N, C-alpha and C positions, 0 to 999 in steps of 0.2 A: 413461571410455571404454576405458582400457587393460584393465580387468578382463574385457571380453568376449573378449580375446585370451589372457589368462592362464588363465581358467576352462577352455577346451577342452584346453589343454596339461596342466594339473594333472589334470583329469578323465581324460584319456587315460592318464596315468601310473597313477592309482589303479585305473582299470578293468583295466589290464594286470596289476596285482598281484592283484586280487580276481576275475579273469576267470572262475574256476570257481564262484564263489559267486553264483548267480542272484539271491539275495535282496538282494545288495548292488548288483550290476550294474544291474538295472532301475531301482530308485529313484534311484541316483546319476546314471545316464544321463539320465533324464527331468527330474530337478530341475535339472541343469546346463543342459540345453537350454531348459527353460522360463525359467530366469533370463536366459539370453542373449537370448531373444525379448523378455522384459519390458524388459530394458535397451535393446534396439534400439528398442522402442516409445517409451521415455522420451527417446531421442535425437532423435526427430522434431522438426524446427524449430530445434534447437540447433546450427546450422551452424558456429558459431565454435570448437567444440571441436577441439583439435589436440594431438598429442603428437609431439615430435621428439627423436631421439637424434642428436647431432652427432658427427662424427669430425674427425680432424686432417688428413684427406686432401683434396686438391683435384684436379680434372680439368677442363682448359680454363678455369681460373680460377673454377670453381664449386666451392664447398665441398660435399663428399659428406655426405649425412645420410639418416636413415631416418625418414620422417614418416608418421603415421597421422592422417587427417583425416575428420571427419564431413561429407563433401560431399553435397549433396542427391541427385544421381543415384546416387552410391554407396550412400546409405542406401536408396533405392528398390529397387535390385537386391539389396542385402544383406538387407533385411527379408523380402521375398517369397521369396527363395531360401532363407533360413533356415527359414521356415515349411515350405516344400516338403521341404527336407532333413530336417527333424525328422520329418515324417510318413513319408518314405521309410525313414528309419533305424529308426523303430519297427516298421514292416513288416519290415525286414531282420532285426531281432532275433528276431521270430517265424519268419520264413522260414528262418533258419539254426539254429533249435532242432532241426530234423530232422537236420542234418549235424553239429551241435555245433561249428560254426566260431565262433571268437571274433572277431566283427567290431566290437564296440563301440569299442575303442580306435582302430581305423582310421577309424570314422565321426567321432570327435572330432577327429582330425587333418584330415579332409576339411572339417569345419566351420571349423576354424582357418584353413585355406588359403582357403576361400571368403570369409570375412570379410576376410582380408588383401588379397585381390585388389580388393575393392570399396571398401575404405577407404584403400588406399595413396594417398598424395598426391605421391609422387615415383616416378620411373621405376625407380630401383634397388630399392626395396621392392616395387614391382609385379612386377618381373622375378623377384625371389626367391620371392614367393608363387606366381607363375605356374609356376615350375619345381618348387616343392614339390608343387603340385597335379598336375603332370605325372608326377612320379615316384610319388606316392601312387597315382595311377590305374593306373600300370603294375603295381604290386604288388597292387592291388585286383582288377585284371583277371585276373592269373595265379593268385592266391589258391588254391593247391592244384590248379590245372587245367592239366595238362601240354598238353592239346589247345589251350589258349588262348595258349601261349607264342609261337608264330609270329606270330599276329595282334597280340599285345601288343607284340612287337618292331617290327612294321610301324607301329603307332601311335606307339611311342617314337621311331622314326627320323623320322617326320613331325613330331612334337613338337619334336625336337632341331633339325630344319631350321627350324621356325618360331621357336624360341628364338634360334637363331643370327641369323636375319634381324632379329628384334626387337632383339637386343643391338647389332648394327651400326647399326640405325636410332636406337636410344637414344644411342649414342656420337656419331652424326652430328648428332642434335638438340642434344646438349650443346655440340658444337663450333660449331654455327650460332647458338645462342641464349644460350650461357653459363649455362644453368640446366638442372638435372635435375628440377625441380619440374614436375609435369604441366601445371598451368594456366599457370604462368609460361612454360614452353616453348611452349605453344600460342600465347600472346600474342606471344612472341619470334619464332616462325616466321612469323606474319602480317607482322611488321615487316620481316624480312630476306627475305621471299619475292621482293620486287621486284628485289633486287640479287643474290640467289643462287637463281635459279629452278631450275636443274638439280639442285643439292644438296637444295633443299627438297622437290622432287618425289620425289627418291630416298629421302629420309627417310620421306615419307608412304607410298610404295610398299613400302618394307621393312617398315614396321609393318603395313600392310594384309595383306602376305603372311603374317605370323604370325597375325593375327586371322582370316583366311580359313581357314587350316589348322585352327585350334581350333574354328571354327563350321561346318566341313565345306562351305564355299562352293565351287562349281565353280572350279577343276578338282580340288579336294581332297574331293570328295563321297563317295569310296569307302570311307574308313576306318570310318565308323559301321557299315556293313553287315558288314564283316569282324569288327570288335570285338564288336558286339552279339550276333552269332550264337553266339559262344563264351564271352562274359563271363558272370559271375554275374548272374542276373536282377535281383537287388535293386540291384546297383551300376550296371548299365546303365540302370536307371530314373533314377538320379541323373544319369548322363552325358547321357541324351537330354533330360531336362527342364531341368536346371540348368547342368551343365558346358558344354554346347554354346553357352550364352549368354556365355561368358567372352570370346569374340571380338566379340560384339555390344556389350558394355558400353564397351570403349575406343573403338570406332568412334563411338558416341553421345557419349562424354565428350570425345574429342580430335579425331577426323577430321572429323566433321560441323561442329563450330564453326569449325575452321580453314578448311575449304573454303567454308563459308558466309560467312565474313568476307572472302573474296577475290573480286574481280571478275575471275575467270579468263578469260572471253572477251576482256576488254580487255587483260589482261596477256599472254596467250598468242596473241592474234590468231586465235583459233579458238573453237569451242564449248567449253563446260565439259566436257572429255572425261573428267575424273576422275568427275564426276557420272554420265555415261553409261557409263563403264567399270564403275562399281559397279552401275548399273542393269541392264546387259546380263548381268553375272555373276549378279545376283539373279534375273533372268528365266530364265536357263538353269538355275540351281539349282532353281527352282520347277518348271519344266516337266520337266526331266530326272528330278528326284527323284520326281515323280508317275508318269511313264511307267515307271521302273524298279520303283517300289513295286507297280504293277499286276501285274507278271509274277512276283513272288516267291511261293515256296511255303512258305518259313520265315517264321513270323509275326514273329520278331524282326528279320529283314532287311527285311520289308515296312515295319515302322514306323520302322526306321532311315532308309530313303529318304524316309519321310513327314517326318521331322525335317529332312532336307536341304531338302525343298520349303518347309517352314515358315521355315527360315532365309532362303530366297530371298524370301519375302513380306516379312520384316523388312528385308532389304537394299533392296527396292523402295520401302519406306516412307522409308528414309533418302535414296534416290536422287531422290525427288520434290522434295527441297529445299523442302518446304512444311511449315509448322508442324503442320498436321493430319496429314500423312503421318508426320512425326517422332513425334507423340504416338501415332499408330496403331501405329507400329513398336515403340515402347516398351511400349504396352499389350499388343500381341501377344506380346512377349517373356514377360510374366507369364502371359497366357492360355495360351500354349504350355507353360509350366512346369506349370500345373495340369492341363490336359487330357492332356498326354503322360505325366505322372506317373500319372494315373488309368489310362490305357491300359496302360502297362507294368506297373503293379501287377497288373492283371488277367491279363496274359500270364504274369507270374511265378507267380500263383496257379494258373493252368491247368497250367503246367509242374511246379509243386510237387506237384500231385495226380496228373498223368498221366505226367510225365517225357518229354513229347513237345512239340516245337515245330513240326513239320511239319503244316501246317494240314489237308492232305488225309487225314491219319491220325486226325483228330479228328472232332467233330460231335455234336450233340444234348446238349451239356453244359448247356444252359439248364435242363434237368430236374434236374440234380445240383448245379449251382453257381448258383443264382438271383441271389444278391447280386453275385457276380462278373460275371454276365451283365448285370445292370442297370447296374453301373459301367461296363462296357465299352460298352454301348449309349449311355449318356449321353456317354461319352468320344468315340465316333466321331461322334455328332451334333454335338458341340462342334467336333471337328476338321474336319468338313464345312462349318462355318460357318453352321449352321442355328439361328435363334432358337428358343427363348429361352435357349440355352446360350451360354457366354462366348466361343466362337470367332467369333461373328458380328460383334460390334461393332468389333473391331480390323481385321478384313478389310475391312469396310464403310468405315472411315476411310481405309485405305491406297488402296483403289480410287478413292474420292472424290478423294484428293489427286492421284493420277496423272492422272485425267480433267481436273482443274482446271488441271494443268500441261501439258495437251495431249500427254502421254506415252501415246499410244493403244496403241502396240505393247506397252509394259510392262503396261498395264491389261489388254489382251487376253491376254497371257501368264499374268497372275495369275488371270484369270477361267477360263482353260483349265485351269490347275493345280487351282484350287478345285473345278471341275466334275469333273475327272478323279479327284479325291480320293474322290468317291462310289463309283467303281468298285472301288478297292482296299479301301475301308472296308467296302463291302458284301460283298466276297470274304471278308474276315476274319470278319465276322459270320456269314455263311452257313456257312463252312467249320468254324469252331470251335464255335459254339453252336447252330446250327440243323441241320436235316437229321436224319440217322439216328445214334443213339447206338451206337457200337461195343460189342459184347458185353463186351469186356474192361474197359470203363469203367462197367459198369452198377452197380457197388458203391461208386464213389467218392463222397466227401462234400464239402461246402463246406469252405473252409479255416478254421483256428482263428480265434478272436475277435481275437487280437493282429494278425492280417492283415486281418480284415474291417473293423475300426475305421478304419485309414488309408484304405481304399477308400471307406467311407461319408463320411469327411471330404472326400475329393476330390469326391464327388458333390455334396455341399452346396456346396463351393467353385465348381464349374462353374455350378451353377444360381444361386447368389447373385451372382456377378460378371455373369452373363448378364442377370439381372433388375435388379440394382442396380449398374451399372458404376462408380458413384462410389466403391465400396469400393477400387478400384484407381486410378481416374482422379483422384480428389481428391488423394491423396498425390502422384501423378505431376505434375499441373499445379501443385501447391504447390512441388514440387522444381524444376520448370522455371522458374517465376517467380523462385525464389531464385537461380538461376544466370543470370538476365538475359533469359529469353525472354518475349516479350510475348504471354502467353496468359491466357485467362480461367479462373478456378477452376471446375472441372467441377461440374455438378449431380449429385445422387445417382442420378437415373433416366435422364437423356438424354445423348446425344452430339451434338456439332456437326460437321457435314461441311464439306468444302472448297468445295462447290458452293453456289450461292445458294439460300437457304431450304431447307437440307437437314438440319435437326435431326431426330433420331429419338428417341422416348421408348421405351426398351426395357421399362420396366415396363408400359406400355400394350400393347406387343407381346405380352408374357407373358400378360396378362389376356385378350387376343383368343385366343391359343393355348389357354389354359385353358378358355375358353368353348367352343371347338370340341371339346375333349376331353370336356367335360361333356355336350354335345349328343350326341356319338357314343356315349358310355356309356349315356345314356338310351335311344337308339335300339336299342342292343344288348340292353339289359335288356328292353325292351318287344317286341322282335322275336321271331322263331321260336326255339324252343329248339335249342341246338346238339347235334349227335350226335357221340359219341365213337367214333373209328375207330382201328384199329392205326396205328402210326407209318409203316408201309410204305405204306399207302394215302395218307396225308397227304404223304409224301415224293415220291410219283410224281404228285402233282397231279391226282388223280381217275382216272388210268389204272389198269388192273389190274396189281398188283405182279408177278403171275406172268409177265406178258408182258415185263416188264423184267428178269426174273431177280433181283428184289430180295427179300431175306429178312432176317431179324434178324441174320444173321452177316456181312452185307456192310457195308463201310465207306461213309462218306459220299463220294459221287463229286464231288470238287472239285479234281482235280489240274490239268488243263489248262483252267482256269476261263475264261481269256480268250485261247485259242489263236488265233483269227482276228486279234485285235489284235497279238498277239506276232509273228505272221508279217508283219504290216504294218510294224511298227517295228524288227524285228530287223536288217535291213540297215543302217539309220541308226545304231542303237546300236553295231553292230560298227565302224563307221567312226569314231565319236567315243569309242572305248574308251580312257579315260585309264589304266586298268589295264594295257593292252597297251603303252602308251607308256612307263610306268614300268618295266614288265617288260623292254622292249627296252633301256632304259638300264642296268638291272641286269645283263642278259646281256653288254652291252658292257664294263661294269666287270669282270665276272668274266673275260671274255676277256683284258682288259688285265692284270689281276692275275695270271692264269695265265701270260701271256707273260713278265711281269717276274719272276715266281717261277722260271720255267724258265731264264731267263738267269742268275740268281744261282746256281741249282743247278749249272750248267755252268761257273761261274766267269766267264762273260762279263759278267755284270751289274756286278761290282765294277769291271772295266776300263771299261765304259761310263759308270758313275757318276763314276769318277775323271776320265775324259776331259771329261765335261760340266762338272765342277767346275773344271777347269783352264781350259776355254773361257770360262766365266763370269767367272773371275778375270781373265783377259786382257782380255775385253771391258769389265769394270768398271773396270779400271785405265786402259784406253784412254779411256773416257768421262770419267773424273775428270781 
């Protein structure tokens, strides 16, 4: 098992040496990653494998050590994230050939950190890998982009806040349980919860604070839209599909088992408010992310908010405290990896060819980039939760779980967000690929093969998981059984719901859809012959183009796509703007800093500081 951590580091070092020799970089990069994937595959079911490095230091009576363990849930996240990361990184190598940026060593460090987070068996190792990924992300975002520096700093400050909260929570856990091992501390926290309620809840909330920041859960939903808008398109694909799940994994591994093992209504003489706290944050994230996505003009910002909404879906699955909802949440974590990677790869391909991310300045690219268009089309169908693509099954399971638990408000919120997704997904489709092709893009071509292959793989993945959900659900249910959950091993083709008699066969659903397409195709072939008309006629929907003032030089009109809805929701969005809240805090700190700086410049600050010190000394001595 140790070799899957050594290989990325050694490969990163070798790639840095031979970075200018493409004949060495490509084979070395691919061989290393394929070996890691193969090794991960062979680790499935071998849950007893563990490697520990002991130290001579103790804290709260617990010996500090660094442990890597092949835990079942960690394997589930590690394997599927490694597959997606490999596909994205291959795309990235092709994407950066145009700019000659040397990204291969960075990708190997990312893969190392990724594996470390999912296989860490103690909080110290987990925290170190978490921080390594945070700093690697900062440098990957800025990577020669001066315009990205401010947003990268914004992300870094939030990451440091989360890391500080996590560190305090870890120390508190160690003090309460006498252990820094993740599973031992979970068991210990359940045991001491009855006698140390306040401290136990504080430890849980401190950890949740860090996890929510990383996964962009409300009120920390704003960082993806800022970072994705300016970050490198290949790396934000990784951030949106894989890295945003780093907060989801420890919630599934630690928070859900702890809260699920406690009878909180009895202990706290109230409802399980932690469950509902998580549920309301998930619902707000889902709804708010959807509404904000609808009004974006930048395609990267649009799908950044889409990711926020999807993290809300996953949180709602956890909040259901139902095994079907839990399975659905973890299933959706992988589904979102696949579909969001597919979507962001297509956005990167469009920007690679056009240099443009503002949707209203694009249009008609279906004629020039057909494979990119097809990938995007399947991606948004999956994101909308329409069968037979992979986004449907997991959403169906989560909504079933919420309904079975009588969490009607949460179910309505998720249905609203899923329905609203049609609006922003159609806006992106119509603005980027349909409509009128701007004259300046008439000569662009499809992206190179090294970028097309990853997109084709993502298309296959979305369809395969949508038709044969057992590809993901069998490893998931096997992993859940291994950690003690009472679940049935999933079948290859069907999913079990939380409501009575609610099993659905997705392969059968696919065959029904396929039959509908075949019938439609036959009717089209046997029907009247179509007539080819200029794109201006088609664009104006049968009206005379001259009356619209439309000609071949005009752009696709899609700027104020949902203006009536924007006017409806804008007053509400202004009232709940977290950006403005944080900005006001920043302004207050700036004012306080300027005041203190002014005092010291005049010499008054030293006198004031000395006076405060003397006063504290006197008070301290008096108390003692």
